[in-house]
Biopython code that builds the backbone (N, CA, C, O; Angstrom):
import numpy as np
from Bio.PDB.StructureBuilder import StructureBuilder

atoms = [
    (1, "MET", "N", (19.034, 32.488, 19.664)),
    (1, "MET", "CA", (18.800, 31.626, 18.099)),
    (1, "MET", "C", (18.165, 30.387, 18.457)),
    (1, "MET", "O", (18.671, 29.766, 19.391)),
    (2, "ASP", "N", (17.098, 29.887, 17.860)),
    (2, "ASP", "CA", (16.448, 29.004, 18.155)),
    (2, "ASP", "C", (17.124, 27.548, 17.700)),
    (2, "ASP", "O", (17.571, 27.462, 16.556)),
    (3, "LYS", "N", (17.197, 26.382, 18.621)),
    (3, "LYS", "CA", (17.978, 25.256, 17.972)),
    (3, "LYS", "C", (17.252, 24.712, 16.580)),
    (3, "LYS", "O", (16.100, 24.975, 16.234)),
    (4, "PRO", "N", (18.327, 23.790, 15.784)),
    (4, "PRO", "CA", (17.432, 23.545, 14.297)),
    (4, "PRO", "C", (16.672, 22.223, 15.299)),
    (4, "PRO", "O", (16.959, 21.738, 16.394)),
    (5, "ILE", "N", (15.508, 21.944, 14.220)),
    (5, "ILE", "CA", (15.032, 20.949, 14.117)),
    (5, "ILE", "C", (15.026, 19.834, 13.610)),
    (5, "ILE", "O", (14.833, 19.767, 12.396)),
    (6, "ALA", "N", (15.276, 18.376, 14.530)),
    (6, "ALA", "CA", (15.811, 17.293, 13.567)),
    (6, "ALA", "C", (14.472, 16.608, 13.060)),
    (6, "ALA", "O", (13.450, 16.648, 13.745)),
    (7, "ILE", "N", (14.540, 15.857, 11.592)),
    (7, "ILE", "CA", (13.574, 15.580, 11.251)),
    (7, "ILE", "C", (13.913, 14.350, 10.224)),
    (7, "ILE", "O", (15.067, 14.142, 9.852)),
    (8, "GLU", "N", (12.788, 13.545, 9.796)),
    (8, "GLU", "CA", (13.210, 12.468, 8.804)),
    (8, "GLU", "C", (11.769, 12.664, 7.737)),
    (8, "GLU", "O", (10.600, 12.850, 8.074)),
    (9, "VAL", "N", (12.275, 12.560, 6.568)),
    (9, "VAL", "CA", (11.492, 12.464, 5.081)),
    (9, "VAL", "C", (11.522, 11.302, 4.650)),
    (9, "VAL", "O", (12.590, 10.708, 4.796)),
    (10, "VAL", "N", (10.742, 10.807, 4.191)),
    (10, "VAL", "CA", (10.430, 9.055, 3.512)),
    (10, "VAL", "C", (9.631, 9.503, 2.185)),
    (10, "VAL", "O", (8.897, 10.471, 1.987)),
    (11, "TYR", "N", (9.936, 8.719, 1.563)),
    (11, "TYR", "CA", (8.883, 8.685, 0.184)),
    (11, "TYR", "C", (9.642, 6.992, -0.100)),
    (11, "TYR", "O", (10.779, 6.559, 0.085)),
    (12, "ALA", "N", (8.376, 6.379, -0.624)),
    (12, "ALA", "CA", (8.879, 4.989, -1.213)),
    (12, "ALA", "C", (7.759, 4.575, -2.491)),
    (12, "ALA", "O", (6.608, 5.012, -2.500)),
    (13, "LEU", "N", (8.262, 3.744, -3.457)),
    (13, "LEU", "CA", (7.863, 3.543, -4.531)),
    (13, "LEU", "C", (7.708, 1.482, -4.004)),
    (13, "LEU", "O", (8.102, 0.937, -2.973)),
    (14, "ALA", "N", (6.963, 0.848, -5.272)),
    (14, "ALA", "CA", (6.738, -0.322, -4.631)),
    (14, "ALA", "C", (8.273, -1.253, -4.670)),
    (14, "ALA", "O", (8.424, -2.450, -4.428)),
    (15, "ASP", "N", (8.920, -0.610, -4.917)),
    (15, "ASP", "CA", (10.339, -1.715, -5.298)),
    (15, "ASP", "C", (11.457, -0.814, -4.795)),
    (15, "ASP", "O", (12.578, -1.320, -4.841)),
    (16, "ARG", "N", (11.343, 0.678, -4.226)),
    (16, "ARG", "CA", (12.649, 0.717, -3.300)),
    (16, "ARG", "C", (11.785, 2.055, -2.558)),
    (16, "ARG", "O", (10.736, 2.607, -2.892)),
    (17, "GLN", "N", (12.669, 2.283, -1.482)),
    (17, "GLN", "CA", (12.149, 3.553, -0.370)),
    (17, "GLN", "C", (13.411, 4.296, 0.122)),
    (17, "GLN", "O", (14.370, 3.526, 0.176)),
    (18, "ARG", "N", (13.659, 5.378, 0.442)),
    (18, "ARG", "CA", (14.281, 6.253, 0.673)),
    (18, "ARG", "C", (14.082, 6.983, 2.075)),
    (18, "ARG", "O", (12.880, 7.209, 2.216)),
    (19, "LEU", "N", (14.762, 7.394, 3.068)),
    (19, "LEU", "CA", (14.410, 7.766, 4.355)),
    (19, "LEU", "C", (15.621, 8.858, 4.554)),
    (19, "LEU", "O", (16.755, 8.553, 4.925)),
    (20, "LEU", "N", (15.222, 10.044, 4.273)),
    (20, "LEU", "CA", (16.501, 11.173, 4.556)),
    (20, "LEU", "C", (16.274, 11.781, 6.147)),
    (20, "LEU", "O", (15.190, 12.135, 6.610)),
    (21, "SER", "N", (17.266, 11.797, 6.679)),
    (21, "SER", "CA", (17.205, 12.444, 7.949)),
    (21, "SER", "C", (18.080, 13.943, 7.692)),
    (21, "SER", "O", (19.166, 14.057, 7.125)),
    (22, "LEU", "N", (17.378, 14.847, 8.198)),
    (22, "LEU", "CA", (17.927, 16.415, 8.329)),
    (22, "LEU", "C", (17.541, 17.561, 8.940)),
    (22, "LEU", "O", (16.322, 17.495, 9.101)),
    (23, "THR", "N", (17.986, 18.601, 9.369)),
    (23, "THR", "CA", (17.470, 19.556, 10.282)),
    (23, "THR", "C", (17.526, 21.035, 9.699)),
    (23, "THR", "O", (18.447, 21.689, 9.210)),
    (24, "VAL", "N", (15.872, 21.373, 9.997)),
    (24, "VAL", "CA", (15.686, 22.328, 9.579)),
    (24, "VAL", "C", (15.371, 23.359, 10.532)),
    (24, "VAL", "O", (15.347, 23.017, 11.714)),
    (25, "PRO", "N", (15.109, 24.638, 10.219)),
    (25, "PRO", "CA", (15.329, 25.837, 11.047)),
    (25, "PRO", "C", (13.785, 25.789, 11.599)),
    (25, "PRO", "O", (12.927, 25.215, 10.929)),
    (26, "PRO", "N", (13.484, 26.382, 12.782)),
    (26, "PRO", "CA", (12.291, 26.271, 13.611)),
    (26, "PRO", "C", (11.283, 27.109, 12.745)),
    (26, "PRO", "O", (11.777, 28.133, 12.274)),
    (27, "GLY", "N", (10.113, 26.897, 12.480)),
    (27, "GLY", "CA", (9.087, 27.471, 11.691)),
    (27, "GLY", "C", (8.886, 27.039, 10.516)),
    (27, "GLY", "O", (8.156, 27.625, 9.718)),
    (28, "THR", "N", (9.362, 26.213, 10.321)),
    (28, "THR", "CA", (9.950, 25.258, 8.455)),
    (28, "THR", "C", (8.419, 24.462, 8.379)),
    (28, "THR", "O", (8.152, 23.678, 9.289)),
    (29, "SER", "N", (7.626, 24.639, 7.494)),
    (29, "SER", "CA", (6.153, 23.530, 7.179)),
    (29, "SER", "C", (6.573, 22.734, 6.832)),
    (29, "SER", "O", (7.763, 22.703, 6.519)),
    (30, "VAL", "N", (5.677, 21.620, 6.727)),
    (30, "VAL", "CA", (5.780, 20.410, 6.157)),
    (30, "VAL", "C", (6.272, 20.357, 4.931)),
    (30, "VAL", "O", (7.283, 19.686, 4.718)),
    (31, "ARG", "N", (5.676, 21.016, 3.976)),
    (31, "ARG", "CA", (5.830, 21.610, 2.605)),
    (31, "ARG", "C", (7.373, 21.960, 2.343)),
    (31, "ARG", "O", (8.138, 21.206, 1.742)),
    (32, "GLN", "N", (7.645, 22.929, 2.758)),
    (32, "GLN", "CA", (9.092, 23.263, 3.161)),
    (32, "GLN", "C", (10.091, 22.163, 3.611)),
    (32, "GLN", "O", (11.235, 22.140, 3.157)),
    (33, "ALA", "N", (9.791, 21.555, 4.210)),
    (33, "ALA", "CA", (10.462, 20.085, 4.715)),
    (33, "ALA", "C", (10.418, 19.160, 3.125)),
    (33, "ALA", "O", (11.359, 18.802, 2.417)),
    (34, "ALA", "N", (9.590, 19.056, 3.025)),
    (34, "ALA", "CA", (9.752, 17.787, 1.684)),
    (34, "ALA", "C", (10.651, 18.620, 0.602)),
    (34, "ALA", "O", (11.550, 18.069, -0.034)),
    (35, "LEU", "N", (10.355, 19.847, 0.472)),
    (35, "LEU", "CA", (11.148, 20.432, -0.531)),
    (35, "LEU", "C", (12.855, 20.446, -0.285)),
    (35, "LEU", "O", (13.687, 20.194, -1.156)),
    (36, "LEU", "N", (13.156, 20.831, 1.216)),
    (36, "LEU", "CA", (14.302, 20.901, 1.743)),
    (36, "LEU", "C", (15.037, 19.679, 1.206)),
    (36, "LEU", "O", (16.189, 19.586, 0.780)),
    (37, "SER", "N", (13.915, 18.613, 1.357)),
    (37, "SER", "CA", (14.958, 17.194, 1.397)),
    (37, "SER", "C", (15.474, 16.627, 0.179)),
    (37, "SER", "O", (16.159, 15.622, -0.010)),
    (38, "GLY", "N", (14.941, 17.593, -0.703)),
    (38, "GLY", "CA", (15.444, 16.986, -2.248)),
    (38, "GLY", "C", (15.112, 15.700, -2.722)),
    (38, "GLY", "O", (15.869, 15.159, -3.528)),
    (39, "MET", "N", (14.126, 15.154, -2.352)),
    (39, "MET", "CA", (13.532, 13.641, -2.514)),
    (39, "MET", "C", (13.420, 13.415, -3.795)),
    (39, "MET", "O", (13.250, 12.249, -4.150)),
    (40, "ASP", "N", (13.479, 14.346, -4.670)),
    (40, "ASP", "CA", (12.920, 14.546, -6.111)),
    (40, "ASP", "C", (14.421, 14.268, -7.040)),
    (40, "ASP", "O", (14.488, 13.915, -8.218)),
    (41, "ARG", "N", (15.510, 14.541, -6.135)),
    (41, "ARG", "CA", (16.793, 14.159, -6.883)),
    (41, "ARG", "C", (16.725, 12.753, -7.139)),
    (41, "ARG", "O", (16.918, 12.321, -8.276)),
    (42, "HIS", "N", (16.425, 11.887, -6.019)),
    (42, "HIS", "CA", (16.113, 10.405, -5.790)),
    (42, "HIS", "C", (15.049, 9.878, -6.670)),
    (42, "HIS", "O", (15.046, 8.742, -7.144)),
    (43, "PHE", "N", (14.276, 10.654, -6.829)),
    (43, "PHE", "CA", (13.029, 9.857, -7.680)),
    (43, "PHE", "C", (12.819, 11.193, -8.279)),
    (43, "PHE", "O", (12.547, 12.271, -7.751)),
    (44, "PRO", "N", (13.042, 10.806, -9.704)),
    (44, "PRO", "CA", (12.694, 11.692, -11.140)),
    (44, "PRO", "C", (11.567, 11.582, -11.242)),
    (44, "PRO", "O", (11.033, 10.486, -11.412)),
    (45, "GLY", "N", (10.807, 12.897, -11.148)),
    (45, "GLY", "CA", (9.627, 12.927, -11.697)),
    (45, "GLY", "C", (8.491, 13.364, -10.385)),
    (45, "GLY", "O", (7.369, 13.795, -10.653)),
    (46, "LEU", "N", (8.953, 13.185, -9.028)),
    (46, "LEU", "CA", (8.273, 13.535, -8.007)),
    (46, "LEU", "C", (7.932, 14.984, -7.579)),
    (46, "LEU", "O", (8.743, 15.866, -7.295)),
    (47, "ASP", "N", (6.625, 15.061, -7.585)),
    (47, "ASP", "CA", (6.128, 16.753, -7.575)),
    (47, "ASP", "C", (6.011, 16.777, -6.059)),
    (47, "ASP", "O", (5.054, 16.378, -5.396)),
    (48, "LEU", "N", (7.184, 17.328, -5.609)),
    (48, "LEU", "CA", (7.405, 18.041, -4.089)),
    (48, "LEU", "C", (6.288, 18.991, -3.713)),
    (48, "LEU", "O", (5.645, 19.032, -2.664)),
    (49, "ALA", "N", (6.189, 19.817, -4.897)),
    (49, "ALA", "CA", (5.318, 21.141, -4.794)),
    (49, "ALA", "C", (3.850, 20.503, -4.545)),
    (49, "ALA", "O", (3.146, 21.219, -3.832)),
    (50, "GLY", "N", (3.333, 19.473, -4.925)),
    (50, "GLY", "CA", (1.796, 19.284, -5.213)),
    (50, "GLY", "C", (1.683, 17.843, -4.488)),
    (50, "GLY", "O", (0.579, 17.297, -4.479)),
    (51, "ALA", "N", (2.564, 17.340, -4.006)),
    (51, "ALA", "CA", (2.557, 15.720, -3.361)),
    (51, "ALA", "C", (1.550, 15.748, -2.093)),
    (51, "ALA", "O", (1.712, 16.705, -1.335)),
    (52, "PRO", "N", (0.740, 15.010, -1.832)),
    (52, "PRO", "CA", (-0.018, 14.918, -0.445)),
    (52, "PRO", "C", (1.442, 14.677, 0.436)),
    (52, "PRO", "O", (2.547, 14.239, 0.118)),
    (53, "LEU", "N", (0.990, 15.076, 1.411)),
    (53, "LEU", "CA", (2.108, 15.010, 2.759)),
    (53, "LEU", "C", (1.256, 14.270, 3.974)),
    (53, "LEU", "O", (0.045, 14.058, 4.031)),
    (54, "GLY", "N", (2.356, 13.934, 4.978)),
    (54, "GLY", "CA", (1.772, 13.223, 6.037)),
    (54, "GLY", "C", (2.705, 13.252, 7.149)),
    (54, "GLY", "O", (3.904, 13.467, 6.976)),
    (55, "ILE", "N", (2.190, 13.042, 8.274)),
    (55, "ILE", "CA", (3.490, 12.919, 9.178)),
    (55, "ILE", "C", (3.180, 11.715, 9.919)),
    (55, "ILE", "O", (2.028, 11.666, 10.350)),
    (56, "PHE", "N", (4.076, 10.554, 10.213)),
    (56, "PHE", "CA", (3.571, 9.412, 10.938)),
    (56, "PHE", "C", (2.383, 8.824, 10.458)),
    (56, "PHE", "O", (1.509, 8.536, 11.275)),
    (57, "GLY", "N", (2.206, 8.584, 9.166)),
    (57, "GLY", "CA", (0.984, 8.067, 9.076)),
    (57, "GLY", "C", (-0.181, 8.655, 8.794)),
    (57, "GLY", "O", (-1.098, 8.036, 8.254)),
    (58, "LYS", "N", (-0.267, 10.056, 9.172)),
    (58, "LYS", "CA", (-1.778, 10.738, 9.059)),
    (58, "LYS", "C", (-1.574, 11.556, 7.941)),
    (58, "LYS", "O", (-0.456, 12.070, 7.890)),
    (59, "ALA", "N", (-2.540, 11.880, 6.808)),
    (59, "ALA", "CA", (-2.393, 12.947, 6.210)),
    (59, "ALA", "C", (-2.300, 14.767, 6.648)),
    (59, "ALA", "O", (-3.209, 15.384, 7.204)),
    (60, "VAL", "N", (-1.568, 15.083, 6.414)),
    (60, "VAL", "CA", (-1.729, 16.688, 6.940)),
    (60, "VAL", "C", (-2.938, 17.621, 5.736)),
    (60, "VAL", "O", (-3.028, 17.431, 4.523)),
    (61, "ALA", "N", (-3.399, 18.196, 6.226)),
    (61, "ALA", "CA", (-4.990, 18.729, 5.207)),
    (61, "ALA", "C", (-3.878, 20.063, 4.824)),
    (61, "ALA", "O", (-3.628, 20.191, 3.625)),
    (62, "LYS", "N", (-3.475, 20.658, 5.412)),
    (62, "LYS", "CA", (-2.748, 21.831, 5.012)),
    (62, "LYS", "C", (-1.120, 22.210, 4.931)),
    (62, "LYS", "O", (-0.646, 23.160, 5.554)),
    (63, "PRO", "N", (-0.495, 21.503, 4.243)),
    (63, "PRO", "CA", (0.904, 20.677, 4.663)),
    (63, "PRO", "C", (2.144, 22.161, 4.861)),
    (63, "PRO", "O", (3.217, 22.253, 5.457)),
    (64, "ASP", "N", (1.130, 23.379, 3.833)),
    (64, "ASP", "CA", (1.946, 24.298, 3.842)),
    (64, "ASP", "C", (1.993, 25.352, 5.135)),
    (64, "ASP", "O", (2.777, 26.270, 5.375)),
    (65, "GLU", "N", (0.865, 24.865, 5.853)),
    (65, "GLU", "CA", (0.694, 25.946, 6.947)),
    (65, "GLU", "C", (1.166, 25.263, 8.365)),
    (65, "GLU", "O", (1.465, 26.017, 9.291)),
    (66, "ARG", "N", (1.244, 23.603, 8.566)),
    (66, "ARG", "CA", (1.446, 22.834, 9.607)),
    (66, "ARG", "C", (3.046, 22.602, 9.818)),
    (66, "ARG", "O", (3.747, 21.945, 9.048)),
    (67, "LEU", "N", (3.427, 23.157, 10.818)),
    (67, "LEU", "CA", (5.254, 23.258, 11.176)),
    (67, "LEU", "C", (5.243, 22.032, 11.533)),
    (67, "LEU", "O", (4.238, 21.482, 11.983)),
    (68, "VAL", "N", (6.317, 21.491, 11.379)),
    (68, "VAL", "CA", (7.426, 20.361, 11.813)),
    (68, "VAL", "C", (7.994, 20.389, 13.001)),
    (68, "VAL", "O", (8.998, 21.032, 13.307)),
    (69, "GLN", "N", (7.213, 19.537, 13.834)),
    (69, "GLN", "CA", (8.094, 19.351, 15.477)),
    (69, "GLN", "C", (9.352, 18.432, 15.103)),
    (69, "GLN", "O", (9.513, 17.740, 14.099)),
    (70, "ASP", "N", (10.210, 18.631, 16.222)),
    (70, "ASP", "CA", (11.463, 18.003, 16.299)),
    (70, "ASP", "C", (11.115, 16.544, 16.378)),
    (70, "ASP", "O", (10.207, 16.062, 17.055)),
    (71, "GLY", "N", (11.995, 15.872, 15.561)),
    (71, "GLY", "CA", (11.590, 14.081, 15.891)),
    (71, "GLY", "C", (10.408, 13.709, 14.968)),
    (71, "GLY", "O", (10.211, 12.494, 14.994)),
    (72, "GLU", "N", (9.637, 14.323, 14.232)),
    (72, "GLU", "CA", (8.855, 13.926, 13.399)),
    (72, "GLU", "C", (9.586, 13.346, 12.047)),
    (72, "GLU", "O", (10.761, 13.416, 11.687)),
    (73, "ARG", "N", (8.571, 12.818, 11.512)),
    (73, "ARG", "CA", (8.702, 12.246, 9.868)),
    (73, "ARG", "C", (7.656, 12.260, 9.250)),
    (73, "ARG", "O", (6.587, 11.714, 9.522)),
    (74, "VAL", "N", (8.030, 13.077, 8.145)),
    (74, "VAL", "CA", (7.569, 13.937, 7.190)),
    (74, "VAL", "C", (7.097, 12.618, 5.844)),
    (74, "VAL", "O", (8.041, 11.993, 5.361)),
    (75, "GLU", "N", (6.122, 12.396, 5.500)),
    (75, "GLU", "CA", (5.746, 11.106, 4.636)),
    (75, "GLU", "C", (5.352, 11.723, 3.524)),
    (75, "GLU", "O", (4.358, 12.437, 3.661)),
    (76, "ILE", "N", (5.971, 11.647, 2.152)),
    (76, "ILE", "CA", (5.519, 12.163, 0.847)),
    (76, "ILE", "C", (4.800, 10.896, 0.391)),
    (76, "ILE", "O", (5.445, 9.856, 0.523)),
    (77, "TYR", "N", (3.558, 10.807, -0.129)),
    (77, "TYR", "CA", (2.590, 9.948, -0.429)),
    (77, "TYR", "C", (2.641, 10.375, -1.979)),
    (77, "TYR", "O", (2.891, 11.463, -2.498)),
    (78, "ARG", "N", (2.297, 9.058, -2.555)),
    (78, "ARG", "CA", (1.912, 8.638, -4.142)),
    (78, "ARG", "C", (0.671, 9.114, -4.356)),
    (78, "ARG", "O", (-0.113, 9.255, -3.417)),
    (79, "PRO", "N", (0.357, 9.409, -5.592)),
    (79, "PRO", "CA", (-1.103, 9.437, -5.856)),
    (79, "PRO", "C", (-1.568, 7.986, -6.096)),
    (79, "PRO", "O", (-0.928, 7.093, -6.653)),
    (80, "LEU", "N", (-3.170, 7.907, -5.414)),
    (80, "LEU", "CA", (-3.669, 6.703, -5.571)),
    (80, "LEU", "C", (-4.054, 5.936, -6.932)),
    (80, "LEU", "O", (-4.917, 6.611, -7.494)),
    (81, "ILE", "N", (-3.834, 5.120, -7.461)),
    (81, "ILE", "CA", (-3.885, 4.637, -8.696)),
    (81, "ILE", "C", (-5.675, 4.451, -8.643)),
    (81, "ILE", "O", (-6.268, 5.102, -9.503)),
    (82, "ALA", "N", (-6.373, 3.768, -7.873)),
    (82, "ALA", "CA", (-7.263, 3.414, -8.242)),
    (82, "ALA", "C", (-7.823, 3.921, -6.664)),
    (82, "ALA", "O", (-7.075, 4.139, -5.711)),
    (83, "ASP", "N", (-9.473, 4.057, -6.652)),
    (83, "ASP", "CA", (-9.901, 4.683, -5.319)),
    (83, "ASP", "C", (-10.087, 3.395, -4.371)),
    (83, "ASP", "O", (-10.171, 2.353, -5.022)),
    (84, "PRO", "N", (-10.146, 3.284, -3.376)),
    (84, "PRO", "CA", (-9.943, 2.099, -2.389)),
    (84, "PRO", "C", (-11.351, 1.992, -2.042)),
    (84, "PRO", "O", (-11.812, 0.879, -1.791)),
    (85, "LYS", "N", (-12.100, 3.054, -1.999)),
    (85, "LYS", "CA", (-13.578, 2.758, -1.567)),
    (85, "LYS", "C", (-14.262, 1.844, -3.124)),
    (85, "LYS", "O", (-15.185, 1.042, -2.980)),
    (86, "GLU", "N", (-13.781, 2.064, -4.227)),
    (86, "GLU", "CA", (-14.503, 1.198, -5.425)),
    (86, "GLU", "C", (-13.811, 0.028, -5.306)),
    (86, "GLU", "O", (-14.534, -0.925, -5.595)),
    (87, "VAL", "N", (-12.635, -0.305, -4.979)),
    (87, "VAL", "CA", (-11.714, -1.363, -5.056)),
    (87, "VAL", "C", (-12.453, -2.263, -4.138)),
    (87, "VAL", "O", (-12.739, -3.335, -4.670)),
    (88, "ARG", "N", (-12.859, -2.123, -2.854)),
    (88, "ARG", "CA", (-13.838, -2.537, -1.908)),
    (88, "ARG", "C", (-15.022, -3.272, -2.343)),
    (88, "ARG", "O", (-15.363, -4.445, -2.196)),
    (89, "LYS", "N", (-15.435, -2.495, -2.788)),
    (89, "LYS", "CA", (-17.058, -2.512, -3.636)),
    (89, "LYS", "C", (-16.774, -3.702, -4.502)),
    (89, "LYS", "O", (-17.636, -4.579, -4.437)),
    (90, "GLN", "N", (-15.584, -3.967, -5.436)),
    (90, "GLN", "CA", (-15.438, -4.683, -6.591)),
    (90, "GLN", "C", (-15.160, -6.111, -6.075)),
    (90, "GLN", "O", (-15.191, -7.138, -6.752)),
    (91, "ARG", "N", (-14.813, -5.972, -4.436)),
    (91, "ARG", "CA", (-13.930, -7.226, -4.019)),
    (91, "ARG", "C", (-15.254, -7.883, -3.591)),
    (91, "ARG", "O", (-15.591, -8.928, -4.146)),
    (92, "ALA", "N", (-16.012, -7.339, -2.650)),
    (92, "ALA", "CA", (-17.171, -7.296, -1.861)),
    (92, "ALA", "C", (-17.975, -8.150, -3.067)),
    (92, "ALA", "O", (-18.116, -9.370, -2.977)),
    (93, "ALA", "N", (-18.537, -7.295, -4.319)),
    (93, "ALA", "CA", (-19.185, -8.230, -5.533)),
    (93, "ALA", "C", (-18.904, -9.144, -6.023)),
    (93, "ALA", "O", (-19.788, -9.878, -6.465)),
    (94, "LYS", "N", (-17.594, -9.467, -6.142)),
    (94, "LYS", "CA", (-16.616, -10.353, -6.456)),
    (94, "LYS", "C", (-17.151, -11.827, -5.601)),
    (94, "LYS", "O", (-17.569, -12.927, -5.965)),
    (95, "ALA", "N", (-16.920, -11.268, -4.485)),
    (95, "ALA", "CA", (-17.062, -12.483, -3.198)),
    (95, "ALA", "C", (-18.690, -13.028, -2.952)),
    (95, "ALA", "O", (-19.123, -13.998, -2.331)),
    (96, "ALA", "N", (-19.294, -12.069, -3.642)),
    (96, "ALA", "CA", (-20.781, -12.216, -3.132)),
    (96, "ALA", "C", (-21.242, -13.476, -4.480)),
    (96, "ALA", "O", (-21.924, -14.483, -4.291)),
    (97, "ALA", "N", (-20.699, -13.074, -5.658)),
    (97, "ALA", "CA", (-20.962, -13.324, -6.869)),
    (97, "ALA", "C", (-20.368, -15.058, -6.513)),
    (97, "ALA", "O", (-21.065, -16.041, -6.763)),
    (98, "LYS", "N", (-19.120, -15.133, -5.964)),
    (98, "LYS", "CA", (-18.363, -16.515, -5.892)),
    (98, "LYS", "C", (-19.315, -17.468, -4.948)),
    (98, "LYS", "O", (-19.650, -18.616, -5.238)),
    (99, "LYS", "N", (-19.772, -16.569, -3.454)),
    (99, "LYS", "CA", (-20.721, -17.366, -2.962)),
    (99, "LYS", "C", (-21.989, -17.830, -3.319)),
    (99, "LYS", "O", (-22.538, -18.771, -2.746)),
    (100, "ALA", "N", (-22.596, -17.043, -4.483)),
    (100, "ALA", "CA", (-23.985, -17.307, -5.149)),
    (100, "ALA", "C", (-23.690, -18.515, -6.091)),
    (100, "ALA", "O", (-24.562, -19.360, -6.293)),
    (101, "ASP", "N", (-22.772, -18.573, -6.519)),
    (101, "ASP", "CA", (-22.141, -19.849, -7.475)),
    (101, "ASP", "C", (-21.983, -21.014, -6.300)),
    (101, "ASP", "O", (-22.298, -22.123, -6.734)),
    (102, "ASP", "N", (-21.695, -21.012, -5.342)),
    (102, "ASP", "CA", (-21.370, -22.131, -4.600)),
    (102, "ASP", "C", (-22.502, -22.559, -3.821)),
    (102, "ASP", "O", (-22.412, -23.545, -3.091)),
]
sb = StructureBuilder()
sb.init_structure("model")
sb.init_model(0)
sb.init_chain("A")
sb.init_seg("    ")
for serial, (resi, resn, name, xyz) in enumerate(atoms, 1):
    if name == "N":
        sb.init_residue(resn, " ", resi, " ")
    sb.init_atom(name, np.array(xyz, "f"), 0.0, 1.0, " ", f" {name:<3s}", serial, name[0])
structure = sb.get_structure()
């Protein structure tokens, strides 16, 4: 029988975060690992079945297919409030307007 895999699952809000260590059986997908963590018990309203997921800061395109490896940290991402590209455009426009006024 294969040895269980030790992983961490993390989730954070602006004011609090949680890191859970757990062991999962070999062949566990990134999505299954998030579901097995039970993180939604600590953060009511968290949708583990649909949340974007990543490993060590890199988004996983197919979390239902990608299998976790020993020692990995599965990250549960919050939905974006604003499009980062749009925010950068607005910031650049504001800086340009300020520079034109000076």
